[in-house]
GUDREN-709564 format. One line per 5 residues: number of its first residue (from 1); their letters; for each residue x, y, z of N, C-alpha, C. Coordinates in Angstrom, 3 decimals, padded with zeros to 6 digits, always signed. Each point is the difference from the previous one (the first is absolute). Example, Ala and Ser with C-alpha at 12.3 -4.5 7.8 and 13.67 -1.06 7.14 Angstrom:
1> as> +013.190 -005.690 +007.800 -000.890 +001.190 +000.000 +000.900 +001.200 +000.000 ~ -000.350 +001.050 -000.720 +000.820 +001.190 +000.060 -000.770 +001.090 +000.730
//
This chain:
1> meeif> +111.100 +038.025 -118.678 +001.426 +000.061 -000.295 +000.243 -000.070 -001.510 ~ -000.713 -000.918 -000.667 +000.171 -000.136 -001.443 -000.421 +001.274 -000.727 ~ -001.090 +000.609 +000.481 -000.475 +001.228 -000.625 +001.035 +001.112 +000.113 ~ +000.632 +000.123 +001.154 +001.030 +001.024 +000.208 +001.200 -000.264 -000.915 ~ +000.392 -001.263 -000.101 +001.148 -000.361 -000.844 -000.247 +000.384 -001.454
6> frllm> -001.154 -000.392 -000.534 -000.271 +000.285 -001.403 -000.246 +001.486 -000.240 ~ -000.533 +000.686 +000.993 -000.165 +001.450 -000.151 +001.365 +000.679 -000.073 ~ +000.920 -000.417 +000.850 +001.356 +000.549 -000.041 +000.691 -000.343 -001.310 ~ -000.238 -001.227 -000.479 +000.592 -000.419 -001.271 -000.511 +000.860 -001.150 ~ -001.292 +000.287 -000.026 -000.569 +000.854 -001.043 +000.525 +001.427 +000.092
11> mlstv> +000.125 +000.505 +001.217 +000.535 +001.345 +000.176 +001.450 +000.069 -000.465 ~ +000.775 -001.023 +000.321 +001.398 -000.043 -000.409 +000.119 -000.058 -001.522 ~ -000.840 -000.802 -000.641 +000.008 -000.100 -001.463 -000.364 +001.330 -000.639 ~ -001.000 +000.672 +000.578 -000.416 +001.300 -000.535 +001.122 +001.025 +000.117 ~ +000.644 +000.035 +001.170 +001.109 +000.938 +000.204 +001.142 -000.310 -000.954
16> lvvgv> +000.270 -001.281 -000.239 +001.076 -000.401 -000.899 -000.269 +000.469 -001.427 ~ -001.234 -000.241 -000.482 -000.347 +000.388 -001.368 +000.056 +001.518 -000.161 ~ -000.609 +000.720 +000.949 +000.009 +001.467 -000.070 +001.423 +000.530 +000.129 ~ +000.791 -000.633 +000.857 +001.384 +000.433 +000.175 +000.827 -000.153 -001.269 ~ -000.176 -001.118 -000.696 +000.718 -000.204 -001.261 -000.391 +001.065 -001.023
21> lvlil> -001.302 +000.297 -000.076 -000.468 +001.042 -000.926 +000.615 +001.352 +000.348 ~ +000.016 +000.330 +001.286 +000.579 +001.279 +000.432 +001.484 +000.057 -000.320 ~ +000.708 -001.114 +000.202 +001.430 -000.031 -000.305 +000.258 +000.220 -001.491 ~ -000.806 -000.650 -000.840 +000.176 +000.158 -001.450 -000.263 +001.438 -000.418 ~ -001.126 +000.549 +000.467 -000.331 +001.375 -000.350 +001.038 +000.975 +000.552
26> gmvav> +000.466 -000.265 +001.217 +001.010 +000.867 +000.590 +001.309 -000.028 -000.760 ~ +000.434 -001.189 -000.407 +001.250 -000.109 -000.757 -000.095 +000.749 -001.321 ~ -001.125 -000.198 -000.713 -000.187 +000.680 -001.279 -000.036 +001.514 +000.193 ~ -000.688 +000.439 +001.057 -000.115 +001.443 +000.250 +001.346 +000.607 +000.365 ~ +000.718 -000.640 +000.908 +001.281 +000.549 +000.464 +001.021 +000.075 -001.131
31> kgvsy> +000.063 -001.054 -000.831 +001.017 -000.047 -001.042 -000.412 +000.677 -001.302 ~ -001.318 +000.203 -000.188 -000.431 +000.496 -001.299 -000.582 +001.393 -000.039 ~ -000.642 +000.431 +001.083 -000.703 +001.285 -000.040 +000.944 +001.160 -000.273 ~ +001.213 -000.059 +000.535 +000.945 +001.099 -000.197 +000.406 +000.165 -001.463 ~ -000.188 -001.046 -000.813 +000.363 +000.075 -001.411 -001.176 +000.395 -000.888
36> lslem> -001.200 +000.062 +000.591 -001.171 +000.397 -000.780 +000.039 +001.501 -000.271 ~ -000.332 +000.355 -001.214 -000.042 +001.410 -000.379 -000.970 +000.154 -001.151 ~ -000.360 +001.229 -000.276 -000.902 +000.268 -001.117 +000.636 -000.420 -001.317 ~ +001.292 +000.200 -000.123 +000.711 -000.408 -001.223 -000.088 -001.505 -000.203 ~ +000.135 -000.755 +001.079 -000.010 -001.457 -000.118 -001.367 -000.519 -000.417
41> ltqsp> -001.058 +000.668 +000.428 -001.352 -000.455 -000.293 -000.525 +000.504 -001.339 ~ +000.592 +001.026 -000.550 -000.552 +000.635 -001.204 +000.911 -000.093 -001.209 ~ +001.157 -000.656 +000.124 +000.926 -000.104 -001.123 +000.386 -001.448 -000.247 ~ +000.295 -000.284 -001.251 +000.544 -001.311 -000.359 +001.510 +000.016 +000.194 ~ +000.645 -001.173 +000.052 +001.456 -000.029 +000.193 +000.738 +000.742 -001.109
46> kggfy> +001.017 +000.720 +000.385 +000.866 +000.670 -000.965 +001.292 -000.791 -000.137 ~ +000.872 +000.467 -000.862 +001.271 -000.688 -000.189 +000.782 -000.089 +001.299 ~ +000.437 -001.191 +000.351 +000.755 -000.192 +001.225 -000.846 -000.122 +001.251 ~ -001.326 -000.190 -000.165 -000.872 -000.108 +001.172 +000.431 -001.156 +000.885 ~ +000.380 -001.121 -000.606 +000.377 -001.169 +000.784 +001.445 +000.070 +000.474
51> lgkgg> +000.626 +001.142 -000.237 +001.317 +000.266 +000.564 -000.076 +001.089 +001.063 ~ -001.237 +000.413 +000.323 -000.185 +000.987 +001.048 -000.295 +001.391 -000.492 ~ -000.200 +000.178 -001.311 -000.265 +001.327 -000.543 -001.502 +000.279 -000.021 ~ -000.422 +001.063 -000.727 -001.357 +000.501 +000.095 -001.046 -000.871 -000.669 ~ -001.242 +000.374 +000.244 -001.131 -000.716 -000.566 -000.904 -000.554 +001.084
56> gilna> -000.990 -000.770 -000.424 -000.956 -000.540 +000.953 -000.550 -001.347 -000.424 ~ -001.123 -000.390 +000.588 -000.595 -001.323 -000.242 -001.403 +000.126 -000.584 ~ -000.278 +001.115 -000.661 -001.338 +000.178 -000.577 -000.330 -001.116 -000.980 ~ +000.981 -000.439 -000.780 -000.235 -001.080 -000.963 -000.443 -001.284 +000.693 ~ +000.601 -000.284 +001.171 -000.358 -001.216 +000.731 -001.370 +000.130 +000.650
61> ivgsl> -000.330 +001.187 +000.479 -001.317 +000.221 +000.611 -001.094 -000.183 -001.044 ~ +000.170 +000.650 -001.154 -001.001 -000.114 -001.068 -000.072 -001.434 -000.511 ~ +001.152 -000.634 -000.164 +000.016 -001.379 -000.480 -000.702 -000.952 +000.949 ~ +000.240 +000.167 +001.303 -000.662 -000.859 +000.987 -001.507 +000.187 -000.022 ~ -000.446 +001.252 -000.087 -001.439 +000.255 -000.038 -000.624 -000.569 -001.269
66> cvglg> +000.687 +000.132 -001.122 -000.530 -000.549 -001.261 -000.103 -001.519 +000.064 ~ +001.051 -000.641 +000.502 -000.014 -001.463 +000.118 -001.072 -000.446 +000.990 ~ -000.046 +000.651 +001.175 -000.960 -000.401 +001.022 -001.438 +000.200 -000.427 ~ -000.304 +001.172 -000.556 -001.378 +000.283 -000.418 -000.406 -000.866 -001.193 ~ +000.904 -000.144 -000.966 -000.316 -000.822 -001.170 -000.202 -001.459 +000.357
71> atala> +000.886 -000.532 +000.836 -000.111 -001.403 +000.401 -001.255 -000.238 +000.835 ~ -000.315 +000.930 +000.888 -001.191 -000.153 +000.836 -001.270 +000.039 -000.839 ~ -000.046 +000.911 -000.968 -001.165 +000.066 -000.883 -000.149 -001.288 -000.807 ~ +001.113 -000.518 -000.524 -000.051 -001.239 -000.779 -000.408 -001.178 +000.877 ~ +000.550 -000.075 +001.205 -000.356 -001.088 +000.907 -001.470 +000.082 +000.405
76> lvvsl> -000.512 +001.217 +000.175 -001.403 +000.169 +000.383 -000.934 -000.470 -001.109 ~ +000.359 +000.288 -001.247 -000.823 -000.423 -001.133 -000.127 -001.520 -000.041 ~ +001.056 -000.700 +000.395 -000.026 -001.465 -000.003 -000.623 -000.543 +001.285 ~ +000.300 +000.624 +001.127 -000.407 -000.533 +001.308 -001.501 +000.098 +000.235 ~ -000.590 +001.139 -000.337 -001.409 +000.220 +000.339 -000.926 -001.031 -000.648
81> pvviy> +000.129 -000.287 -001.295 -000.873 -001.048 -000.570 +000.195 -001.371 +000.653 ~ +001.255 -000.326 +000.330 +000.266 -001.296 +000.632 -000.705 -000.091 +001.342 ~ +000.123 +001.040 +000.807 -000.588 -000.002 +001.339 -001.525 -000.006 -000.075 ~ -000.554 +000.760 -000.921 -001.459 +000.028 -000.150 -000.515 -001.371 -000.426 ~ +000.680 -000.636 -000.935 -000.454 -001.328 -000.466 +000.054 -001.019 +001.139
86> vnvfs> +001.099 +000.002 +000.758 +000.182 -000.988 +001.063 -001.031 +000.178 +001.113 ~ -000.384 +001.249 +000.283 -000.866 +000.271 +001.145 -001.470 +000.203 -000.345 ~ -000.322 +000.264 -001.258 -001.395 +000.254 -000.372 -000.520 -001.018 -001.005 ~ +000.743 -000.232 -001.052 -000.480 -000.877 -001.064 +000.341 -001.462 +000.244 ~ +000.892 -000.256 +000.936 +000.390 -001.375 +000.306 -000.225 -000.269 +001.475
91> drtsl> -000.197 -001.253 +000.327 -000.109 -000.391 +001.407 +001.362 +000.207 +000.661 ~ -000.006 +000.613 +001.175 +001.252 +000.307 +000.682 +000.820 -001.241 +000.316 ~ -000.652 -001.133 +000.121 +000.709 -001.240 +000.325 +000.189 -000.896 -001.217 ~ -000.265 +000.518 -001.190 +000.133 -000.803 -001.213 +001.470 -000.282 -000.298 ~ +000.220 -000.935 -000.902 +001.369 -000.388 -000.354 +000.755 +001.162 -000.608
96> iarct> -000.640 +000.753 -000.891 +000.690 +001.114 -000.652 +000.352 +001.087 +001.006 ~ -000.865 +000.231 +000.985 +000.289 +001.006 +001.027 +001.174 -000.438 +000.867 ~ -000.001 -001.272 +000.389 +001.089 -000.505 +000.837 +001.318 -000.015 -000.762 ~ -000.048 -000.366 -001.270 +001.218 -000.008 -000.829 +000.541 +001.414 -000.201 ~ -000.915 +000.949 -000.194 +000.420 +001.392 -000.179 +000.701 +000.515 +001.242
101> rftmd> -000.582 -000.252 +001.161 +000.606 +000.480 +001.249 +001.338 -000.693 +000.265 ~ +000.063 -001.291 -000.287 +001.249 -000.734 +000.200 +001.089 +000.525 -000.929 ~ -000.360 +000.291 -001.248 +000.966 +000.527 -000.963 +000.506 +001.365 +000.425 ~ -000.911 +000.851 +000.476 +000.408 +001.329 +000.446 +000.902 -000.078 +001.228 ~ -000.272 -000.950 +000.897 +000.853 -000.178 +001.165 +001.413 -000.407 -000.422
106> lmwgv> +000.079 -000.884 -000.992 +001.314 -000.408 -000.506 +000.722 +001.178 -000.649 ~ -000.726 +000.772 -000.815 +000.617 +001.148 -000.669 +000.452 +001.053 +001.004 ~ -000.754 +000.150 +001.091 +000.376 +000.967 +001.038 +001.341 -000.382 +000.623 ~ +000.257 -001.302 +000.112 +001.236 -000.457 +000.632 +001.204 -000.019 -000.913 ~ -000.198 +000.230 -001.298 +001.122 -000.004 -000.935 +000.857 +001.244 +000.236
111> psivy> +001.327 -000.126 +000.139 +000.860 +001.175 +000.197 -000.097 +000.974 -001.167 ~ +000.126 +001.274 +000.299 -000.144 +001.014 -001.038 +001.085 -000.102 -001.068 ~ +001.171 -000.522 +000.365 +001.063 -000.146 -000.993 -000.409 -000.992 -001.090 ~ -000.848 -000.972 +000.367 -000.495 -000.961 -000.990 -000.928 +000.703 -000.986 ~ -000.831 +000.922 +000.501 -000.843 +000.786 -000.895 +000.862 +000.848 -000.929
116> gafgf> +001.083 +000.541 +000.537 +000.903 +000.774 -000.844 +000.629 -000.845 -001.092 ~ +000.423 -001.220 +000.360 +000.578 -000.895 -000.996 -001.037 -000.417 -001.041 ~ -001.243 -000.244 +000.452 -001.068 -000.367 -000.926 -000.303 +001.155 -000.959 ~ -000.041 +001.222 +000.548 -000.212 +001.166 -000.857 +001.116 +000.163 -000.998 ~ +001.233 -000.304 +000.407 +001.140 +000.090 -000.909 -000.125 -001.017 -001.136
121> ilmlf> -000.471 -001.210 +000.342 -000.211 -001.025 -001.033 -001.079 +000.442 -000.985 ~ -001.083 +000.588 +000.514 -001.047 +000.514 -000.881 +000.533 +001.091 -000.915 ~ +000.867 +000.853 +000.526 +000.607 +001.049 -000.813 +000.777 -000.601 -001.155 ~ +000.802 -001.005 +000.286 +000.796 -000.635 -001.051 -000.904 -000.695 -001.024 ~ -001.066 -000.643 +000.486 -000.892 -000.734 -000.893 -000.696 +000.935 -000.986
126> fgmra> -000.450 +001.152 +000.485 -000.713 +000.940 -000.856 +000.914 +001.037 -000.643 ~ +001.295 -000.139 +000.195 +000.941 +000.924 -000.617 -000.038 +001.393 +000.586 ~ -000.397 +000.112 +001.267 -000.051 +001.307 +000.659 +001.340 +000.306 +000.662 ~ +000.178 +001.249 +000.337 +001.155 +000.405 +000.787 -000.474 +000.464 +001.374 ~ +000.948 +000.191 +000.893 -000.367 +000.488 +001.325 -000.696 +001.346 -000.136
131> slgaa> -001.194 +000.089 +000.575 -000.805 +001.203 -000.226 -001.047 +000.148 +001.103 ~ -000.659 +001.146 -000.033 -001.084 +000.268 +000.944 -001.125 -001.012 -000.176 ~ -000.359 -000.319 -001.244 -001.069 -000.955 -000.260 +000.310 -001.380 +000.548 ~ +001.245 -000.471 -000.204 +000.395 -001.313 +000.516 -000.044 -000.015 +001.527 ~ +000.412 +001.096 +000.624 -000.037 +000.074 +001.466 -001.434 -000.009 +000.510
136> iitva> -000.899 +000.695 -000.681 -001.402 +000.035 +000.418 -000.608 -001.403 -000.052 ~ +000.265 -000.735 -001.065 -000.544 -001.360 -000.131 +000.543 -000.902 +001.110 ~ +001.302 +000.086 +000.254 +000.628 -000.854 +001.015 -000.519 +000.318 +001.395 ~ -000.079 +001.286 +000.337 -000.481 +000.392 +001.320 -001.484 -000.330 +000.148 ~ -000.763 +000.088 -001.100 -001.411 -000.384 +000.051 -000.142 -001.475 +000.366
141> llelp> +000.852 -000.843 -000.550 -000.015 -001.420 +000.365 +000.339 -000.186 +001.475 ~ +000.918 +000.816 +000.502 +000.369 -000.067 +001.410 -001.162 +000.426 +000.898 ~ -000.743 +001.020 -000.423 -001.111 +000.519 +000.803 -001.246 -000.874 -000.104 ~ -000.118 -000.754 -001.060 -001.226 -000.743 -000.277 -000.450 -000.892 +001.154 ~ +000.856 -000.895 +000.523 -000.466 -000.859 +001.103 -000.318 +000.782 +001.265
146> vmira> +000.751 +001.071 +000.258 -000.270 +000.827 +001.186 -001.385 +000.610 -000.097 ~ -000.301 +000.565 -001.166 -001.277 +000.683 -000.184 -001.163 -000.989 -000.006 ~ +000.151 -001.108 -000.708 -001.101 -000.961 -000.097 -000.322 -000.601 +001.355 ~ +001.013 -000.420 +000.746 -000.279 -000.645 +001.290 -000.569 +000.994 +001.003 ~ +000.509 +001.238 -000.013 -000.536 +001.000 +000.918 -001.451 +000.335 -000.353
151> mdevm> -000.281 +000.178 -001.287 -001.371 +000.277 -000.433 -000.914 -001.180 +000.292 ~ +000.508 -001.196 -000.206 -000.804 -001.192 +000.231 -000.421 -000.104 +001.462 ~ +000.926 +000.234 +000.909 -000.323 -000.069 +001.424 -001.031 +001.056 +000.374 ~ +000.099 +001.174 -000.602 -000.954 +001.065 +000.292 -001.397 -000.374 -000.502 ~ -000.079 -000.511 -001.225 -001.304 -000.322 -000.583 -000.636 -001.210 +000.674
156> rmvpa> +000.803 -000.867 +000.570 -000.561 -001.145 +000.733 -000.659 +000.440 +001.303 ~ +000.337 +001.203 +000.467 -000.592 +000.514 +001.229 -001.346 +000.679 -000.224 ~ -000.380 +000.209 -001.269 -001.306 +000.593 -000.287 -001.079 -001.016 +000.378 ~ -000.955 +000.367 +000.840 -001.028 -000.959 +000.449 -000.766 -000.603 -001.177 ~ -000.191 -001.317 +000.044 -000.739 -000.675 -001.064 -001.446 +000.470 -000.057
161> eikea> -000.540 +000.442 +001.142 -001.392 +000.455 +000.029 -000.231 +001.210 -000.895 ~ +001.020 +000.854 -000.144 -000.137 +001.182 -000.851 -000.142 -000.410 -001.460 ~ +000.799 -000.956 -000.414 -000.108 -000.475 -001.383 -001.337 -000.697 -000.239 ~ -000.423 -000.803 +000.955 -001.278 -000.701 -000.153 -001.155 +000.990 -000.071 ~ +000.070 +001.080 +000.780 -001.040 +001.031 -000.057 -000.015 +000.674 -001.361
166> syclg> +001.192 +000.204 -000.566 +000.085 +000.614 -001.330 -000.630 -000.905 -001.062 ~ +000.268 -001.307 +000.086 -000.594 -000.942 -000.951 -001.529 -000.041 +000.162 ~ -000.466 +000.071 +001.235 -001.441 -000.045 +000.250 -000.717 +001.211 -000.589 ~ +000.711 +001.120 -000.102 -000.581 +001.216 -000.577 +000.087 +000.018 -001.520 ~ +000.506 -001.073 -000.589 +000.036 -000.120 -001.451 +001.294 +000.419 -000.656
171> atrle> +001.046 +000.313 +000.780 +001.283 +000.402 -000.577 +000.720 -001.201 -000.575 ~ +000.716 +000.220 -001.079 +000.807 -001.060 -000.593 +001.304 -000.137 +000.776 ~ +000.757 -001.037 -000.332 +001.288 -000.185 +000.664 +000.941 +001.169 -000.286 ~ -000.022 +000.492 -001.244 +000.868 +001.115 -000.368 -000.383 +001.262 +000.762 ~ -001.295 +000.267 +000.098 -000.468 +001.170 +000.752 +000.333 -000.137 +001.486
176> tafkv> -000.159 -001.207 +000.517 +000.334 -000.235 +001.401 +001.490 +000.202 +000.252 ~ +000.815 -000.463 -000.949 +001.450 +000.124 +000.163 +000.434 +001.454 +000.061 ~ -000.498 +000.820 -000.944 +000.495 +001.368 -000.114 -000.746 +000.993 +000.889 ~ -001.271 -000.250 +000.252 -000.783 +000.976 +000.763 -000.146 -000.339 +001.476 ~ +000.273 -001.245 +000.346 -000.168 -000.406 +001.390 +001.330 -000.447 +000.609
181> vlrqa> +000.593 -001.049 -000.576 +001.198 -000.593 +000.590 +001.172 +000.979 -000.025 ~ +000.260 +000.605 -001.161 +001.124 +000.933 -000.091 -000.202 +001.210 +000.899 ~ -001.230 +000.437 +000.120 -000.289 +001.144 +000.864 +000.275 -000.343 +001.466 ~ -000.384 -001.205 +000.396 +000.239 -000.418 +001.383 +001.488 -000.232 +000.272 ~ +000.708 -000.484 -001.009 +001.416 -000.340 +000.193 +000.936 +001.144 -000.373
186> apgli> -000.540 +001.147 -000.389 +000.820 +001.112 -000.512 +001.149 +000.399 +000.921 ~ -000.219 +000.183 +001.311 +001.131 +000.395 +000.862 +001.158 -000.987 -000.048 ~ -000.312 -001.287 +000.096 +001.048 -001.010 -000.034 +000.653 -000.123 -001.365 ~ -000.781 +000.166 -001.075 +000.555 -000.086 -001.349 +000.983 +001.135 -000.250 ~ -000.342 +001.196 +000.442 +000.899 +001.136 -000.170 +001.291 -000.223 +000.784
191> tavli> -000.140 -000.516 +001.208 +001.185 -000.306 +000.804 +000.875 -001.035 -000.696 ~ -000.613 -001.028 -000.585 +000.749 -001.039 -000.710 +000.778 +000.584 -001.169 ~ -000.636 +000.902 -000.743 +000.670 +000.625 -001.147 +001.193 +000.830 +000.466 ~ -000.173 +000.760 +001.061 +001.085 +000.855 +000.489 +001.127 -000.823 +000.616 ~ -000.339 -001.117 +000.648 +001.038 -000.888 +000.526 +000.830 -000.580 -001.148
196> afgrg> -000.677 -000.427 -001.060 +000.704 -000.538 -001.161 +000.887 +001.073 -000.634 ~ -000.502 +001.240 -000.052 +000.798 +001.102 -000.542 +001.267 +000.209 +000.832 ~ -000.149 -000.030 +001.318 +001.161 +000.148 +000.864 +001.004 -001.117 -000.185 ~ -000.500 -001.211 -000.215 +000.908 -001.138 -000.239 +000.737 +000.185 -001.323 ~ -000.718 +000.449 -001.012 +000.612 +000.137 -001.325 +001.017 +001.119 -000.076
201> igdta> -000.324 +001.155 +000.577 +000.878 +001.159 -000.133 +001.282 -000.163 +000.807 ~ -000.032 -000.878 +001.006 +001.172 -000.163 +000.837 +000.872 -001.189 -000.356 ~ -000.341 -000.731 -001.047 +000.762 -001.202 -000.332 +001.168 +000.317 -000.931 ~ +001.104 -000.655 +000.247 +001.204 +000.220 -000.802 +000.248 -001.128 -000.988 ~ -000.116 -001.243 +000.487 +000.390 -001.148 -000.817 -000.842 -000.129 -001.262
206> avlft> -001.297 +000.327 +000.090 -000.881 -000.171 -001.161 +000.351 +000.935 -001.140 ~ +000.608 +001.144 +000.305 +000.325 +000.970 -001.054 +001.486 +000.022 -000.331 ~ +000.782 -000.809 +000.691 +001.443 +000.022 -000.196 +000.386 -000.355 -001.426 ~ -000.697 -001.001 -000.588 +000.323 -000.438 -001.354 -000.931 +000.578 -001.060 ~ -001.071 +000.644 +000.413 -001.041 +000.368 -000.961 -000.155 +001.495 -000.237
211> agftd> +000.304 +000.818 +000.998 -000.218 +001.446 -000.154 +001.168 +000.702 -000.656 ~ +001.192 -000.584 +000.124 +001.175 +000.722 -000.442 +000.309 +001.103 +001.004 ~ +000.834 +000.936 -000.394 +000.276 +001.150 +000.864 +000.485 +001.136 -000.872 ~ -000.507 +001.179 +000.281 +000.357 +001.165 -000.793 -000.078 +001.248 +000.857 ~ +000.729 +001.010 -000.403 -000.055 +001.282 +000.706 -001.119 +000.885 -000.526
216> ripts> -000.726 -000.476 -000.987 -001.073 +000.789 -000.602 -001.366 -000.477 +000.498 ~ -000.962 +000.890 -000.104 -001.383 -000.344 +000.333 -000.625 -000.704 -001.194 ~ -000.599 -001.185 +000.167 -000.581 -000.722 -001.153 -001.172 +000.764 -000.593 ~ -000.061 +000.011 -001.320 -001.096 +000.676 -000.702 -000.910 -000.979 -000.725 ~ +000.358 -001.285 -000.011 -000.847 -001.019 -000.625 +000.264 -001.335 +000.674
221> ladpa> -000.857 -000.973 -000.286 +000.156 -001.330 +000.595 +001.245 -000.714 -000.499 ~ +000.552 +000.435 -001.130 +001.181 -000.654 -000.568 +001.299 +000.550 +000.564 ~ -000.077 +001.076 +000.782 +001.210 +000.596 +000.572 +000.396 -000.720 +001.270 ~ +001.306 -000.111 +000.270 +000.422 -000.530 +001.300 -000.403 +000.961 +001.107 ~ -000.127 -000.500 +001.200 -000.469 +000.821 +001.118 +000.818 -000.287 +001.249
226> atlpl> +000.369 +001.057 +000.680 +000.627 -000.142 +001.314 -001.086 -000.108 +001.065 ~ +000.289 -000.690 +001.073 -000.943 -000.101 +001.125 +000.764 +000.294 +001.285 ~ -000.717 +000.386 +001.026 +000.642 +000.321 +001.272 +000.748 -001.189 +000.611 ~ -000.574 -001.214 +000.007 +000.770 -001.130 +000.547 +001.311 -000.236 -000.740 ~ -000.023 +000.122 -001.335 +001.243 -000.184 -000.751 +000.971 +001.144 +000.260
231> aiffq> -000.529 +001.223 +000.120 +000.870 +001.145 +000.301 +000.692 -000.199 +001.350 ~ -000.744 -000.490 +000.975 +000.583 -000.275 +001.316 +001.068 -001.077 -000.105 ~ -000.312 -001.053 -000.745 +000.928 -001.128 -000.166 +001.310 +000.447 -000.642 ~ -000.083 +000.746 -001.086 +001.205 +000.418 -000.717 +000.805 +001.030 +000.798 ~ -000.681 +000.904 +000.701 +000.722 +001.036 +000.743 +000.696 -000.564 +001.239
236> lgtpy> -000.631 -000.975 +000.643 +000.649 -000.615 +001.161 +001.223 -000.814 -000.400 ~ +000.062 -000.390 -001.275 +001.134 -000.793 -000.471 +001.225 +000.820 -000.351 ~ -000.102 +001.323 +000.094 +001.147 +000.853 -000.310 +000.839 +000.233 +001.255 ~ +001.281 +000.346 -000.165 +000.855 +000.241 +001.170 -000.038 +001.444 +000.500 ~ -000.874 +000.831 -000.588 -000.015 +001.418 +000.345 -001.046 +000.271 +001.094
241> pevqg> +000.402 +000.550 +001.137 -000.947 +000.268 +001.102 -001.140 +000.918 -000.427 ~ +000.278 +000.993 -000.843 -001.049 +000.918 -000.450 -001.090 -000.760 -000.760 ~ +000.418 -000.907 -000.865 -000.965 -000.772 -000.792 -000.757 -000.977 +000.894 ~ +000.663 -000.603 +000.961 -000.663 -000.907 +000.923 -001.039 +000.741 +000.846 ~ +000.320 +001.239 +000.377 -000.975 +000.810 +000.725 -001.221 +000.287 -000.845
246> rayaa> +000.207 +000.238 -001.288 -001.135 +000.216 -000.900 -000.847 -001.263 -000.117 ~ +000.640 -001.169 +000.124 -000.766 -001.252 -000.037 -000.965 -000.063 +001.175 ~ +000.461 +000.401 +001.167 -000.894 +000.032 +001.155 -001.079 +001.060 -000.157 ~ +000.326 +001.092 -000.673 -001.019 +001.015 -000.278 -001.063 -000.561 -000.940 ~ +000.441 -000.757 -001.014 -000.960 -000.650 -000.902 -000.841 -001.016 +000.759
251> aavlt> +000.615 -000.703 +000.958 -000.752 -000.945 +000.826 -001.037 +000.732 +000.846 ~ +000.348 +001.198 +000.478 -000.956 +000.788 +000.766 -001.189 +000.408 -000.861 ~ +000.265 +000.374 -001.253 -001.085 +000.376 -000.918 -000.901 -001.204 -000.267 ~ +000.611 -001.165 -000.258 -000.784 -001.211 -000.262 -000.828 -000.379 +001.227 ~ +000.597 +000.093 +001.175 -000.728 -000.308 +001.231 -001.167 +000.957 +000.196
256> liimt> +000.216 +001.277 -000.305 -001.065 +000.996 +000.134 -001.152 -000.300 -000.954 ~ +000.326 -000.434 -001.223 -001.053 -000.345 -000.968 -000.822 -001.176 +000.515 ~ +000.669 -001.029 +000.496 -000.704 -001.189 +000.491 -000.835 +000.339 +001.234 ~ +000.540 +000.831 +000.885 -000.767 +000.412 +001.174 -001.228 +000.815 -000.404 ~ +000.162 +000.854 -000.996 -001.134 +000.782 -000.493 -001.086 -000.906 -000.560
261> vsias> +000.426 -001.027 -000.744 -000.959 -000.960 -000.552 -000.724 -000.735 +001.128 ~ +000.722 -000.389 +001.031 -000.609 -000.712 +001.127 -001.017 +000.875 +000.730 ~ +000.367 +001.250 +000.240 -000.926 +000.915 +000.678 -001.216 +000.267 -000.885 ~ +000.246 +000.164 -001.304 -001.114 +000.240 -000.927 -000.963 -001.175 -000.020 ~ +000.542 -001.222 +000.067 -000.872 -001.180 +000.011 -000.899 -000.003 +001.230
266> rlvsk> +000.536 +000.426 +001.131 -000.798 +000.078 +001.225 -001.121 +001.030 -000.139 ~ +000.349 +001.170 -000.510 -000.983 +001.078 -000.120 -001.090 -000.347 -001.007 ~ +000.415 -000.563 -001.141 -000.981 -000.348 -001.033 -000.913 -001.117 +000.489 ~ +000.578 -000.985 +000.681 -000.810 -001.099 +000.529 -001.003 +000.510 +001.018 ~ +000.433 +000.929 +000.842 -000.903 +000.571 +001.002 -001.133 +000.769 -000.667
271> fysrn> +000.314 +000.701 -001.094 -001.016 +000.785 -000.709 -001.060 -000.906 -000.619 ~ +000.428 -001.093 -000.627 -000.942 -000.890 -000.669 -000.651 -000.996 +000.949 ~ +000.468 -000.089 +001.228 -000.581 -000.948 +000.950 -001.424 +000.376 +000.392 ~ -000.387 +001.241 -000.238 -001.360 +000.408 +000.364 -001.058 -000.693 -000.861 ~ +000.423 -000.580 -001.153 -000.925 -000.706 -000.868 -000.073 -001.495 +000.316
276> vvr> +000.760 -000.422 +000.989 +000.083 -001.429 +000.287 -001.027 -000.384 +001.047 ~ -000.708 -001.085 -000.256 -000.972 -000.548 +000.958 +000.753 -000.826 +001.034 ~ -000.189 +000.312 +001.259 +000.728 -000.715 +001.045 -000.962 -000.911 +000.778
//
């Protein structure tokens, strides 16, 4: 009887989660797809765009990709050495390893608006203005705990026997880290990076105070940058139905990008899984 109850409970939970996802995707598709056009995807906003006139969201698409890719690259540069040190050069149960994981767990729970406020304070301290560079730094801080904890869990799953065999063959810790551990953990590490990218590109609060907003495509790190989440936020705040419909179209584009990243993570992980010892 208990087994039947919990099986039904799991099935109900699964249907609920999938149903919510379908409802969200359906709402975005129904309200936004009709407003999608080649002009909207290939042009920046023109005069009166937020009053329902011509133009598109190319500036927001490019800005989101620049922020997401830049922040993910910066977070990866910081995350990978931390994870390698904690799992290869340090004892997994050492004080520094436990403190690192605890700190990342705390940072993961911090609301994104707090990261945005912190980035804004850094901007004021260094005399910067709202720009693409400031947004990249802020979003990188937001992605950092996500990437480190996901990578850490993946690298902890690498069998200790593989590392010990590498040491027995005369490999150094550095050689073992890059030629053995990273190779075994590659599928999960790639997934962690893409998950962090999806988190960064879809966040609004972290870039609200730091990216600024412009109808132009940024050409340098010092230029302000529009992003899709901000474009959606500002367009939904207008009283014009045409502009609100474009907001749902922008949401459809953002959802499509995140779905593409998720599918790509699956395919890439499957490709590199052939190198993993099971």
